[in-house]
N, C-alpha and C positions, 0 to 999 in steps of 0.2 A: 707933681703930676697934676694935670688939669682935670683928670677923671678920677672918681673914687668908686670903690666897690661898696655897694649897699647890701647889707644883710637884713632880712626881715625875720625877727624872732616872733614866732606866731602865737605861742600860748604859755610856755614855761610851766612851772610847778605851782605857782602861788596865786596867779590871777584866777578869779572865779567869775561865774556869771552873776554873782551878787555885785562884783565890782563893775562888770560890763556884760550885759546880756548878749553881746555880739561875739563873745569869745567862742572860737571853734572847739568842739569837744570830740565828735565822732571822727573816725578816719576820713569819711567822705567830706565832712566840713573842713577838716584840717587841710586835706589835699586841695580842695577848691580855693580856700583862702591863700594857700601857697601859690597856686597858679594865677590867681588874681593879683597877688603881690608881684609876681614875675612880670605879668603884663603891664603893671604900673611902673616897673623899672628895677626891681630887686634882682640882683645877680645870684644871690644865695638865700636860701631859706633855712632857718634854724628850727629844728623840730623836736618837741616833746610829744608824748601821747597821753591820753587819759582813758580810764575805764569808762566806756559809754554809759554804764548804768549808774555808777557812783559819782562820776565826774572827777575822781581822784587821780593823781599821777599814777602811771603804770609803767612797768618795764616789760610788758608782754610783747614778745618778739613779733607775734602775728599782727598786732596793731601797727607796729612800725612798718612791717612788710606791706600791709595793705595801703598805708599812706604813701609809701615810696612807689608802689606799683601804680596807684592811681595817678601819681604825678608823671611817672615814666610812660604811661599809656598816652599821654598828651605831648610830652617833650623830653628829650634827652639833654637839652641845653642847660636847664636850670640846675645850679649847683646845690646839692643836698648835704646839709650839715645836721647830724643827729647827736643828741645829747648823750653823755655818759654820767651826768651829774647825780642821778639817783643812786642811792645805795651807800651814801656816806654820812647819814644823819644819826646822831646818838642822842637819845632822850633819857637822862638818868631818872630812875624811879625815885619817888619822893621819900620812901622809907629806907631805901638802900641804893645810893648812887652807883654802886658797882653792878647793879642789875639794870638791864635795859627796860625802859618804859615803853608804853604802847606806840609812841611816835618814832621809835627807833626803826631804821630801815637798812642797817649795815649789811652789805653784801661783799662776798669775796670778789676780787678783781675780775675773775672769769665771768661771773654773772653780770657785772656792770657793763661788760663789752660784748656780751653774747650776741646782741642784735647787730653790733658792728661787724663782727666776724661773719655772721650769716648773710647780712644784707650788703655789706661793703659799699657804704655811701662814699661820697667824695671826701667829706670831712667829718671828724668826730671831735667833740669837745673833750678836753682833759683838764679837770679842775685841780689846781694846786693848793687850794685854800684849806687850812685848818683854823677854824674861827668860830666865835659865837654867832649863831644865825637864828634870830628870833629868840625863843626860849630854850633852844637846844644848841648843840655844837655840831659842826661839820668836821669830819676827820678824813684827811687824805694823807696817809703816811708816805714817806718817800718810797718805801718798798712797794706799796700798792700802786703808786704812780708809775714806778718803773715797770711793773708787771703789765699794767694797762697799756702803757706806751708801746711795749714790745708787741702786744697782741694787735694793737691798732696798726702799727707799721707792717706787721706780718700780713695783715689783711689788705695791704695796698692802699690804706686810707691815710690822709694827712691829718694829724692832730692839730686842733686849735687850742692852745694853752690858755686857760682862763685864769686871770690874775686879779685878785681882790685886794691885795695890799702889797707893800714893798717887800715883805718877807717872802711872798710867793715868787717875786721876780728873782730874789737871791737864790731860792731853791731852783728855779728854772735855769739860772746861769750855771749852778753847780751840776745839774743834770746834763746840761750841754757839754760842760767840760769833761765829764766822765763818760760821755757817749750814749747815755740813756735817751736823750733827746738830740735831734739833729740840729746843726747850725742854721742860722737864719730862720727862726721859728715863725710860724703864724700864731698870733696871740691877740687876746682881748684884754683891755684894761676896764674892769667892771667898777663903776663908780655909783655910789648911792646906797649900797648896803650899809646899814647903820654902823657897824664896827669895822668897816673896811675903808677903802679909798673914798674920801668925800668929794663930791663933784665940784670942781672949780678949775679955772684956767691954770692956777698955780699947781694944783695936784696933777693935772694932766701933763704939764711940762716936766714936773719932777719925775713922774713915772716913766714918761718917754725917755728921759735921760738915763734911766737904769737899764733899759733894754739892750740886748746884745746887738752887735753890728749885723746889719742885713735883716733885722726883724721886720716883718710885715704886720702891722698892728691896727687894731680898731679900738677907739675909745668910745664908750657909751655910758649914759646915765639912766637912772630909774626915776619913775614918778615925774614930777614937774621939771626935772632936769633932762628928760629924754631928748627933747628937741634942741634945747640950748647946747647940750653936749655933742649932738650931731654936728652942729655948725663948728663948735670948737675943735672937734677931732679933725674935720676936714681942713680947717685953717692951719692946724698944727702938723699936717702931713700924714694923718692917719686915714683909715677907712671908716665907714659909718655903719650904724645899726639902729633900727627902730622897729617897733611892733608891740603887740598887746602883751607880750611877756614882760616888757619893761615899763609900760605906761598904758593907761586906759582912756585918757582924755586926748581929743584931737586939738582942742583949744580950751580956754577957760570956760567952764560950764557946758562944754559939748563933748559927750562921750564919742569915742571913735566908732564909726559905723562898721569898720572892717580894718584888717591889716593893710589892705590895698590903699585905703584912704590915708593911712599914716605914711605909707611909702610915697604917695602922691604929694602930700604936704612936704615931706623931707626932700623930695626931688625939686620942688619949687624953691625951697630955701637954698638948696645947694646951687641951683642954676642962677638964682639971684646973686649969689656970692661968686659966680664965675666958674663953677665946677660942672662938669658933665658926669653922668653916671656911666660906669664901665659896663659894657655888655657882658653877657655870660662868657662869650668866647674870649674877650679881653681879660676877664677875671681868671679864667682857667689858665691862660698863658702866664699871667702875672704870678699866680699861685703855684704854677708847675703841677697842675692836677692831671 
């Protein structure tokens, strides 16, 4: 295809204002940067929220609801993708690894998708990774994934399956075969997490080759690989993603002033390569939303 769907990932869980002071934190800031990214060419915005006081990741439904309402007060076109990634982290205590340490945030599946069930966005991420993540581990058991998928589908929301390594793709393929996930999934190949897929053309093509027939996929990288992987994914037949969740620099030595600035640069790169950005309407049709 000559057009690609661009997702702007606005803030994530790990980027802080120490990394980039332009990171949106409050619901008003997140919604404004989402709208600015849309005006710059993003068809989808991927949203996490933060506690406005502590600036730490939050699962507060009211914060998600406020962000979504602020966006919907302006446009119904923009495709909204909310995370369900929070609630899978385990931090073993130093004196007894069987006891949860202070950074543990494990939640039952119902709590991880509570905001999805209530708000019913267009898309909700569904992580399949069980892996070392920083100094902790992320745990997504098949049973929990099945339960979350059921609730996401029942809410009329399309899951975007997040794939961090080849084993995640094997799990996704099994879940499709058993009927827990629907065929022709929407999925992302996450590259650049230290103990997962490493960003390179070889890794991208290898991962693409493991995907099931009909998969609609996005490949993206973190850090200095964010913009190179945007180009690689488009060339390899995928969709693209960029934003302050994945990287904080617009170019060498220049902090990104906003998510919209990152979308604008990504759009220029894609247009130089001969790609157009899909409109929200085109993306909705292609993704069957």
